[in-house]
C-alpha positions in Angstrom: 93.2 73.2 96.0 94.0 76.7 97.2 91.1 79.1 97.6 91.5 82.8 96.5 89.1 85.5 97.8 89.0 89.1 96.5 87.0 91.7 98.3 86.2 95.1 96.9 84.8 97.3 99.7 83.6 100.8 99.4 83.9 102.4 102.8 84.7 106.0 101.8 87.9 107.9 102.5 86.8 109.1 105.9 85.9 105.7 107.2 89.0 104.1 105.8 91.1 106.7 107.6 89.3 105.8 110.9 89.6 102.0 110.5 93.0 101.8 109.0 94.6 100.6 112.3 91.9 97.9 112.4 92.6 96.8 108.8 96.3 96.5 109.6 95.6 94.5 112.8 93.2 92.3 110.9 95.8 91.5 108.3 98.5 90.7 110.9 96.2 88.4 112.9 94.7 86.6 109.9 98.2 85.9 108.4 98.8 83.8 111.6 95.8 81.6 111.0 96.4 78.0 110.2 95.7 77.6 106.5 96.1 81.2 105.5 98.8 81.5 102.9 98.3 85.2 102.0 96.3 88.1 103.2 96.8 91.7 102.0 94.8 94.9 101.4 95.3 98.1 99.5 93.5 101.3 98.9 92.5 101.6 95.2 94.7 104.3 93.7 92.0 105.3 91.2 89.1 105.0 93.7 90.4 106.1 97.2 87.0 105.3 98.7 87.7 101.6 98.0 89.7 98.9 99.8 90.7 95.8 97.9 91.6 92.8 100.0 93.2 89.6 98.6 93.1 86.4 100.7 94.6 82.9 99.8 93.8 79.9 101.9 95.2 76.4 101.7 91.8 75.0 100.9 88.1 75.8 101.3 88.0 74.3 104.8 90.7 76.8 105.9 88.6 79.6 104.4 85.6 78.4 106.4 87.6 78.2 109.6 88.6 81.8 109.2 84.9 82.8 110.0 85.0 80.9 113.3 87.9 82.9 114.7 87.8 85.5 117.5 89.5 87.9 115.0 86.6 87.5 112.5 84.1 88.1 115.4 86.0 91.2 116.3 86.4 92.5 112.7 82.7 91.8 111.9 81.9 94.2 114.8 84.1 96.8 113.1 82.1 96.2 109.9 78.8 96.6 111.8 80.1 99.9 113.3 81.3 101.1 109.9 79.1 99.4 107.4 80.5 99.6 103.8 78.5 101.4 101.2 79.0 98.4 99.0 81.0 95.1 99.0 81.8 92.7 96.3 83.4 89.3 97.2 84.7 86.8 94.7 85.8 83.3 95.9 87.3 80.8 93.6 89.6 77.8 93.5 93.0 78.4 92.0 95.7 76.2 90.5 99.2 77.2 90.0 100.5 77.0 86.5 104.0 77.5 85.2 104.9 81.0 84.1 105.5 81.5 80.4 109.1 82.4 81.0 109.9 79.3 83.1 
């Protein structure tokens, strides 16, 4: 069953501006990981201090494998250098259901 992860990360506007190239690179690399079906991030329009990331993995094992990659090792270093003021992570299994108009 697919695993969906949402991360709400408060870095502050100044830090986001500094790490934006790293966020973009992280997205590009993670999308190439086996088992990653979707990975995106956005800066919250109402709270520009906050980045919201959405990740979808084929299954929980693919999600676990993400944390064993060189890219995760690199990005965790970025997070150590620029620690978030707060972070909220939600992980859940998802099942696709037909849309009401289908």
